[in-house]
C-alpha positions in Angstrom: -6.2 -7.1 -22.8 -3.4 -8.5 -22.8 -2.2 -12.1 -22.1 0.2 -13.6 -19.8 1.8 -16.8 -18.7 2.1 -19.3 -15.7 6.1 -18.8 -15.0 6.5 -21.1 -11.8 10.4 -20.1 -11.6 9.5 -16.2 -10.4 12.0 -15.0 -7.7 11.9 -12.2 -5.1 13.7 -9.6 -7.2 11.1 -9.9 -10.1 8.3 -9.0 -7.9 6.5 -6.3 -9.4 4.6 -3.7 -7.1 1.5 -2.1 -7.8 1.2 1.6 -8.6 -1.0 4.7 -8.2 -1.5 6.0 -11.5 -4.8 8.4 -11.5 -5.3 10.7 -9.0 -8.4 13.3 -9.1 -8.3 14.7 -5.7 -11.1 12.3 -4.7 -10.0 9.0 -5.3 -7.3 6.8 -6.8 -7.3 4.3 -9.6 -5.0 1.2 -10.3 -3.7 -0.3 -13.7 -2.0 -3.5 -14.6 1.4 -2.8 -15.4 3.9 -5.2 -16.9 5.4 -8.1 -15.2 3.1 -7.2 -12.1 2.8 -11.1 -10.4 -0.9 -12.3 -9.5 -1.3 -15.3 -7.0 -4.2 -17.6 -7.9 -4.9 -20.3 -5.6 -8.0 -23.0 -4.8 -9.5 -22.9 -1.2 -7.5 -24.7 0.5 -4.6 -25.0 -1.9 -1.4 -24.2 -3.5 -1.4 -20.4 -5.1 0.2 -20.2 -8.1 1.9 -17.2 -9.5 0.5 -15.7 -13.2 3.1 -12.7 -14.6 1.0 -10.1 -16.6 2.9 -9.5 -19.4 2.1 -6.3 -21.7 3.7 -6.0 -25.2 3.3 -2.1 -25.4 4.0 -1.6 -21.9 0.8 1.1 -21.3 -0.9 0.2 -18.5 -4.5 -1.3 -18.8 -7.5 -1.7 -16.2 -7.8 -5.4 -17.3 -5.5 -8.5 -18.2 -6.3 -11.8 -19.6 -4.3 -14.9 -17.9 -3.7 -17.9 -19.9 -2.0 -20.7 -18.0 0.0 -23.0 -19.9 0.0 -26.7 -18.4 -2.4 -25.9 -15.6 -6.5 -26.3 -15.2 -9.0 -25.1 -12.6 -11.3 -27.0 -11.5 -15.2 -27.9 -11.8 -16.8 -26.2 -8.4 -13.7 -25.3 -6.8 -13.6 -21.5 -5.8 -10.3 -19.6 -6.8 -9.2 -16.0 -5.2 -6.4 -14.1 -6.6 -4.4 -11.4 -5.0 -1.4 -9.4 -6.1 1.6 -8.4 -5.6 2.2 -12.1 -5.3 4.6 -13.1 -2.3 6.5 -16.5 -2.9 6.7 -17.5 0.7 2.6 -17.8 0.7 2.3 -20.8 -1.2 0.1 -23.0 1.7 -1.3 -20.7 4.2 -4.8 -22.2 4.8 -6.4 -19.4 3.1 -4.7 -16.8 5.2 -2.2 -14.3 3.2 0.3 -12.8 5.3 0.6 -8.8 4.7 3.1 -6.4 5.7 2.5 -2.6 5.1 5.2 -1.1 6.6 8.9 -0.9 4.5 6.7 1.6 1.8 8.8 3.5 -0.6 7.3 6.6 -3.0 8.3 8.0 -6.1 6.6 10.9 -7.3 4.7 13.6 -6.0 1.1 14.5 -6.6 0.1 13.0 -9.9 2.0 9.8 -11.3 2.8 8.4 -7.9 4.4 4.6 -7.6 4.8 3.3 -4.8 8.3 1.3 -4.4 7.5 -1.4 -2.0 6.3 -5.1 -3.1 4.4 -4.9 0.5 2.6 -1.9 -0.1 -0.6 -2.1 -2.0 -2.6 -5.1 -1.9 -5.3 -6.2 -3.9 -7.4 -9.1 -3.9 -10.9 -11.0 -5.4 -13.5 -12.4 -3.7 -13.7 -16.4 -4.2 -15.2 -17.1 -7.5 -16.4 -20.7 -9.6 -15.1 -21.6 -12.7 -17.9 -21.4 -15.7 -17.9 -24.6 -17.4 -15.1 -23.4 -20.1 -12.9 -23.5 -17.1 -12.6 -19.7 -17.0 -13.1 -17.0 -14.3 -13.6 -13.4 -14.2 -12.6 -11.6 -11.3 -12.1 -7.9 -10.3 -9.9 -6.9 -7.9 -10.5 -4.8 -4.9 -8.2 -2.6 -2.7 -7.7 -4.3 0.3 -6.7 -1.8 3.1 -7.1 2.2 3.0 -5.1 4.9 1.6 -4.9 8.1 3.0 -3.3 11.0 0.9 -1.2 13.7 3.2 -0.7 17.0 1.5 2.5 18.8 3.8 2.2 22.0 3.2 5.7 23.4 3.2 7.2 27.1 2.8 10.5 26.4 1.2 11.3 24.4 -1.7 13.6 21.3 -1.0 14.5 17.1 -1.7 12.5 15.4 1.1 13.7 11.9 1.9 11.0 10.3 4.6 7.6 11.6 6.2 5.7 9.9 9.1 2.6 10.2 10.6 2.1 9.8 14.4 -1.3 9.3 16.3 -2.2 9.3 20.0 -2.7 5.3 20.0 -1.5 2.4 18.4 -3.9 2.4 15.8 -1.3 1.5 12.6 -0.9 -2.3 11.6 2.3 -3.1 10.6 1.4 -6.5 9.2 -1.4 -9.2 9.9 -3.4 -11.6 7.5 -6.2 -11.7 5.3 -8.5 -14.8 5.3 -9.6 -14.5 1.5 -12.4 -17.2 1.9 -14.0 -16.2 4.9 -16.9 -13.9 5.1 -16.0 -10.2 4.3 -12.4 -11.7 4.0 -11.4 -10.1 7.5 -8.0 -8.8 8.2 -6.8 -9.7 11.3 -3.6 -7.5 12.6 -0.6 -8.3 13.9 2.1 -5.9 15.2 0.8 -2.4 16.0 1.9 1.2 16.1 1.3 4.3 17.1 3.5 5.6 13.7 3.5 5.2 10.2 6.4 6.5 7.8 7.2 6.5 4.2 10.3 6.5 2.7 10.8 9.1 0.0 12.5 8.8 -3.6 14.2 12.2 -3.2 10.9 13.9 -3.9 12.0 17.6 -5.3 9.5 20.6 -4.7 9.5 24.0 -6.7 8.8 27.5 -6.5 5.5 26.8 -7.9 4.4 23.9 -5.6 6.0 23.6 -2.0 3.0 21.2 -1.2 4.2 17.5 -0.9 1.9 14.7 -0.9 2.5 11.5 0.6 0.8 8.4 0.2 -0.1 6.2 3.2 -1.4 2.6 2.6 -3.1 1.3 5.6 -4.6 -1.2 7.2 -8.6 -1.6 6.7 -10.7 0.0 9.2 -9.3 2.5 11.1 -11.0 4.6 13.6 -10.2 8.1 14.5 -12.5 9.9 17.2 -13.4 13.7 17.0 -10.3 16.0 18.4 -7.7 13.8 17.8 -4.7 14.9 16.4 -1.9 12.9 14.1 1.4 14.7 13.8 3.2 15.0 10.9 6.9 15.0 10.0 9.1 15.5 6.9 12.7 15.4 6.2 14.6 17.0 3.7 18.1 15.8 2.4 19.8 17.9 5.1 18.4 16.7 7.9 16.1 18.9 8.6 12.5 18.5 10.4 9.1 19.7 9.6 6.8 19.4 11.8 2.5 19.9 11.5 -0.8 19.1 13.1 -3.9 17.6 11.7 -7.1 17.5 13.9 -10.0 15.2 13.4 -13.3 17.3 13.5 -15.5 14.6 13.6 -15.0 10.9 14.4 -13.8 8.8 11.0 -12.9 5.5 10.0 -10.8 5.0 7.4 -12.5 2.0 5.7 -11.5 -1.1 3.2 -11.3 0.4 -0.1 -11.3 3.9 0.7 -9.3 7.0 -0.1 -9.3 10.1 2.7 -7.0 13.1 2.6 -5.7 15.3 5.6 -3.0 18.2 5.7 -0.8 20.0 7.5 0.8 22.9 7.8 4.6 22.5 8.4 7.2 24.4 10.6 10.6 23.9 10.3 12.2 22.2 13.9 15.5 21.2 14.2 18.5 19.6 12.4 17.9 15.9 13.7 19.6 13.7 10.7 19.9 10.5 12.7 16.2 10.0 13.4 15.4 9.4 9.6 18.4 7.6 9.2 17.3 5.0 12.0 14.6 2.7 11.9 11.4 4.7 14.6 11.5 1.2 16.3 14.6 1.8 17.9 13.6 4.8 19.5 11.7 5.0 22.4 10.6 8.4 22.2 10.0 10.6 19.0 9.9 14.5 19.4 7.9 14.1 22.7 5.4 11.2 21.3 6.4 7.7 22.8 6.6 5.2 20.3 5.0 1.9 20.7 
């Protein structure tokens, strides 16, 4: 265990994202990294940020936070979540969250997500012990879908996208961490979801690209539904593939699913991945909602 301290002077550029550090093909595990920032708050109260400090910088599954100058109250329940958002100080137990804007660094193993909005973990409401302590385990509040883009060529890739037949991807919303089941209320919905890739390069021995889509919970897919997968290389060349659901599937909270696309090269279209999809009315024949 390592010890972190209360720091009420956190700025936005100090907020550290969560990471996907372990993957065996069927699940992913989450570890605390040095300077991960955790928000802790009582029911109906204001939150306080805590910074995880790990002197040896080795990611760990368990941390202890000590608040200098801050105490818990008897009989009060507390929740915590990460990564901390500076602008959530008073939200009546509802934490706003944004799923869009994810960046990925790395391929199949050792993948990190580079957006502070990407991976939302939270604890259930917990009362403190007589000593003023509380123990809590974090749960991933969304769902992770790993898409395998099977390419026949070596390249460096900049962006990936999935497009569904209906607007089923929440781009933002709120979590009520003190309500039963800690429900998620979606905000803006879209039929597409994209991830920026930090110059992900394949090799001759492995031309597959694995993209981690971190999505809102409980997305329903009907039998026969098709997802279209797109990926762009650094020359603006676009590749396309199709995945068909063989049965009805729900991508559940704290779940991990895998899909795959066999990709074929399409036209040279640099502008599509340089611009935001929201500015386009149609994306390769599929209407953007």
